[in-house]
C-alpha positions in Angstrom: 86.0 144.8 145.5 85.7 141.4 147.3 84.1 139.9 144.1 86.9 141.3 142.0 89.6 139.9 144.3 87.9 136.5 144.2 87.7 136.6 140.4 91.3 137.6 140.1 92.4 134.7 142.3 90.2 132.3 140.2 91.5 133.6 137.0 95.1 133.3 138.2 94.9 129.8 139.5 93.0 128.5 136.5 95.8 129.9 134.3 98.5 128.3 136.4 96.8 124.9 136.6 95.8 124.6 133.0 98.2 126.8 131.1 100.6 124.1 129.8 97.8 121.9 128.4 96.1 125.0 126.8 99.3 125.8 125.1 99.6 122.2 123.7 95.9 122.2 122.6 96.3 125.6 120.9 99.5 124.9 119.0 98.3 121.4 117.8 95.0 123.0 116.9 96.8 125.4 114.6 98.4 122.5 112.7 95.2 120.5 112.5 93.1 123.3 111.1 95.1 123.2 107.9 96.2 119.5 107.9 94.3 118.8 104.7 96.2 121.6 103.0 99.6 120.7 104.5 99.5 117.0 104.0 99.6 116.9 100.2 102.8 119.0 100.1 104.6 117.2 102.9 103.6 113.7 101.7 103.7 114.3 97.9 106.1 111.4 97.5 103.6 108.9 98.8 100.3 110.5 97.7 101.2 111.2 94.0 101.7 108.6 91.3 104.6 109.0 88.9 102.5 108.8 85.8 98.8 108.5 84.8 97.7 106.1 82.1 94.3 105.0 80.7 94.5 101.5 82.1 93.9 101.2 85.8 93.8 98.0 87.9 90.4 96.9 89.2 89.6 97.4 92.9 89.5 93.6 93.3 93.1 93.4 92.0 94.2 96.3 94.2 92.8 94.7 97.3 94.6 91.4 96.5 97.8 93.4 96.1 97.4 94.8 99.6 96.5 91.4 101.0 99.6 89.9 99.5 101.8 92.5 101.2 100.2 92.2 104.6 99.4 88.5 104.7 96.7 86.7 106.6 97.6 88.2 110.0 96.8 91.8 108.9 93.4 92.1 107.1 92.5 95.1 104.9 90.4 97.3 107.2 89.8 100.4 105.0 90.6 102.0 101.7 90.7 105.7 100.7 90.6 106.7 97.1 91.1 110.3 96.3 88.9 111.7 93.5 91.9 112.5 91.3 93.6 110.3 88.7 97.0 111.3 90.0 96.6 109.9 93.5 97.7 106.7 95.1 95.2 104.5 96.8 95.7 104.3 100.6 94.9 100.9 102.3 94.7 100.7 106.1 95.0 97.7 108.4 94.4 98.0 112.1 93.3 96.0 115.1 92.2 97.1 118.5 94.3 96.1 121.5 92.7 94.9 124.8 95.9 94.8 126.8 96.2 97.3 129.6 98.2 100.4 129.0 98.1 104.2 129.5 99.3 105.6 126.2 97.7 106.2 122.8 100.0 103.6 121.3 98.4 100.9 123.6 95.0 101.3 121.9 95.9 99.3 118.8 98.0 96.1 118.2 99.0 97.6 114.9 98.0 100.3 112.5 99.6 100.4 109.1 99.0 102.1 105.7 100.0 101.1 102.2 100.1 103.6 99.4 99.8 101.7 96.1 99.9 103.0 92.5 96.5 102.0 90.9 98.1 101.9 87.4 101.0 99.6 88.1 100.1 97.9 91.4 103.5 98.9 92.8 103.9 99.7 96.5 104.8 103.4 96.8 105.1 103.6 100.6 104.6 101.4 103.6 103.6 103.6 106.6 103.6 102.8 110.3 100.6 105.0 110.9 100.7 105.0 114.7 103.9 107.1 114.5 102.9 109.2 111.5 103.5 112.9 112.4 100.0 114.3 111.8 98.4 111.4 113.6 100.6 112.0 116.6 99.7 115.7 116.5 96.0 114.7 116.3 96.2 112.4 119.4 98.3 115.0 121.3 95.4 117.3 120.7 92.7 114.7 121.3 94.0 113.0 124.5 97.5 114.3 125.2 98.9 111.0 123.8 97.1 109.1 126.5 94.4 106.4 125.9 91.2 108.1 125.0 89.4 107.0 128.2 92.2 108.6 130.2 93.2 111.6 128.2 89.8 112.9 127.0 88.5 113.7 130.5 91.7 115.6 131.2 91.3 117.6 128.0 87.7 118.2 128.8 88.3 119.5 132.3 91.1 121.8 131.0 88.8 123.1 128.3 86.2 123.8 130.8 88.7 125.7 132.9 89.8 127.6 129.8 86.2 128.7 129.2 86.0 129.9 132.8 89.3 131.8 132.3 87.9 133.5 129.2 84.7 134.6 131.1 86.5 135.8 134.2 89.2 137.5 132.1 86.6 139.4 130.1 84.8 140.5 133.2 88.0 141.8 134.8 89.3 143.5 131.7 86.0 145.1 130.5 86.3 149.0 130.6 84.1 150.6 133.2 83.7 153.9 131.4 84.1 155.6 128.0 87.5 157.0 128.7 88.9 153.5 129.4 87.2 152.1 126.3 89.2 154.5 124.1 92.5 153.0 125.0 91.6 149.3 125.7 90.5 148.1 122.3 93.7 148.7 120.3 97.4 148.9 120.8 98.6 152.5 121.7 102.3 151.7 121.8 104.9 154.5 121.6 108.7 154.3 121.2 109.2 154.3 125.0 106.5 151.7 125.7 108.1 148.9 127.8 108.0 145.2 127.3 105.8 144.7 130.4 103.2 147.0 128.9 103.4 145.4 125.5 102.9 142.0 127.1 100.0 143.2 129.1 98.3 144.6 126.0 99.0 141.4 124.0 97.3 139.4 126.7 94.2 141.6 127.1 93.6 143.0 123.6 94.3 139.8 121.7 92.3 137.9 124.3 89.3 140.2 123.8 89.3 139.8 120.0 89.8 136.0 120.2 87.1 135.6 122.9 84.2 134.5 120.7 86.3 132.2 118.5 88.0 130.7 121.5 84.7 130.1 123.2 83.3 128.3 120.2 86.4 126.1 119.7 86.4 125.2 123.4 82.7 124.4 123.6 82.8 122.2 120.5 85.9 120.4 121.9 84.0 119.7 125.2 81.2 118.0 123.2 83.7 115.3 122.3 85.3 115.1 125.7 82.1 114.6 127.6 79.7 112.2 125.7 76.9 113.0 128.2 77.0 116.6 127.1 76.7 115.6 123.4 73.8 113.2 124.3 72.1 115.9 126.3 72.4 118.4 123.5 71.0 115.9 121.0 68.0 115.1 123.2 67.4 118.8 123.7 67.5 119.6 120.0 65.5 116.4 119.0 62.8 116.9 121.6 62.3 113.1 121.7 62.2 112.7 117.9 64.5 110.4 116.1 66.0 110.7 112.6 64.6 109.0 109.6 67.3 107.2 107.6 66.6 106.2 104.1 66.6 102.4 103.7 66.5 101.1 100.2 65.6 97.4 99.5 65.9 97.3 95.8 67.9 99.8 93.8 70.0 98.1 91.1 69.5 95.6 88.4 72.3 93.5 89.6 74.6 92.4 86.7 75.7 88.7 86.4 79.3 89.5 87.1 78.5 91.5 90.3 79.6 88.6 92.6 83.1 88.5 91.1 83.6 92.3 90.8 81.3 93.6 93.5 83.7 96.2 94.8 84.3 97.6 91.4 80.6 97.8 90.7 80.1 99.6 94.1 82.9 102.0 93.4 81.6 102.9 90.0 78.1 103.3 91.4 79.1 105.7 94.2 81.4 107.7 91.9 78.5 108.1 89.4 76.2 109.3 92.2 78.7 111.7 93.8 81.2 112.7 91.1 82.3 115.8 93.0 83.2 114.2 96.3 86.7 114.8 97.6 87.4 111.2 98.2 85.7 107.8 98.6 86.3 105.7 101.8 85.6 102.0 102.1 85.4 100.4 105.5 85.4 96.6 105.3 83.8 94.3 107.9 86.0 92.7 110.5 83.8 89.6 110.7 82.0 87.3 108.2 79.5 90.0 107.2 79.2 90.9 103.6 78.3 94.5 104.2 80.8 97.3 103.4 80.3 100.9 104.5 81.2 103.5 101.9 81.6 107.3 102.4 81.5 109.9 99.7 83.6 112.5 101.6 83.2 116.2 101.2 84.5 119.3 102.9 82.9 120.5 105.1 82.4 117.0 106.4 78.8 117.5 107.2 78.0 117.0 103.5 79.6 113.5 103.6 77.2 110.8 102.4 77.3 107.4 104.2 76.1 104.3 102.4 76.1 100.6 103.1 76.3 97.9 100.3 76.1 94.2 100.2 79.5 93.2 98.6 78.1 90.0 97.1 74.9 91.3 95.5 76.0 95.0 95.1 72.7 96.0 96.5 72.5 99.4 98.2 71.1 98.6 101.7 71.2 102.0 103.4 72.1 105.6 102.8 72.3 108.5 105.1 72.8 112.2 104.2 72.9 115.3 106.3 69.2 116.1 105.4 68.2 112.6 106.7 69.4 113.4 110.2 67.5 114.8 113.2 68.4 118.2 114.5 70.5 116.7 117.3 72.4 114.5 114.8 72.9 117.4 112.5 74.5 119.3 115.3 76.9 116.4 116.0 77.7 116.2 112.3 78.5 120.0 112.2 80.6 119.9 115.4 83.9 119.0 113.7 83.4 121.6 111.0 82.6 124.3 113.6 85.5 123.3 115.7 88.0 123.6 112.8 86.3 126.6 111.1 85.8 124.7 107.9 82.1 125.2 108.0 82.9 128.8 106.7 85.5 127.6 104.2 89.0 129.2 104.1 87.9 132.4 106.1 86.6 130.1 108.9 89.8 128.1 109.0 91.9 131.3 109.2 89.7 132.5 112.1 90.1 129.1 113.9 93.9 129.2 113.3 94.2 132.7 114.8 91.9 131.8 117.7 94.0 128.7 118.4 97.3 130.7 118.2 96.1 133.4 120.5 94.6 130.8 122.9 98.1 129.2 123.1 99.7 132.6 123.8 97.3 133.6 126.6 98.7 131.3 129.4 102.3 132.5 128.6 101.5 136.2 128.5 99.3 135.8 131.6 102.1 134.1 133.5 104.5 136.9 132.6 101.9 139.5 133.9 101.7 137.6 137.2 105.4 137.1 137.4 106.2 140.8 136.8 103.7 141.9 139.4 105.0 139.5 142.0 108.7 139.6 141.4 109.4 142.2 138.8 109.6 145.2 141.2 111.9 143.3 143.6 114.3 142.5 140.8 114.2 146.0 139.4 115.1 147.5 142.8 
């Protein structure tokens, strides 16, 4: 009995201390699970071109268009090209901020995006990306809109408390005999079942069915919040072995025009190699280096291929696939897809959505149980 009382007290105080943050993480998680499906509908006006033609501008010309809009003070940092002829090209420009501050907005001096029609070169939309809705939701989930070094530890500690809450809650709820098991795994509501009983069942029964999913989501979230945990897991899985990345010194017969149209040659090369990729991402160097990092992005993201090219010679310098990575690095690559459920496709995303939704409801229903026990009888009398 003493152990049970201690666990009840632990479970109660964990819920009271971490409940608000758990609700925020759960609700924002619901949105982020399906962000790739929601974004094309919400932002169709900036993601879709008005008409598709046979003649498309070269990448070199598109980059110059972006540079002309931003000027010298805002270099082109990245470019995303969707693998569909009806999509705009999204250019990004950002720069880290070293000034002191506490909020997510203090991390960058600026972060903007340009959506440009690749057929006409016309600017479709100029976005202040730091204030874009889904990015704000992402950082509310990631660090509670605080700077990463401040917000991530808080999120990590709350996530750890949530895991303890799940474990203590399961122990306290678990039926002690067969008779109790018959009524605890499903809703046995009648016409005269009161709201308090319904709330109690919602907390316990939904919590039981979401236990496994909630535990997985919480643990994968903690891997990001605590870098030491990620490094420890990698070392454990690698057992001292390192990955072998494929390095290629001579791949192409470099055409004479490669120096002038290097980016177009690289884009054609990666598209030829990975024609079924969801999108192609280019990350340009922020110094005098001539190396550009290119991603052939897939979903789930663990299938994404990372390459590095020399923009002047068009030579492929390095490539990395999921198969090239060590066991520890493979786990890190899978972490995002496990966290969002996308590793199992649409069924996995639905599970992650339901798990996040139930996780957000548990602090609220738990608070109502505690409130009704403490003050409900007094008010009724």
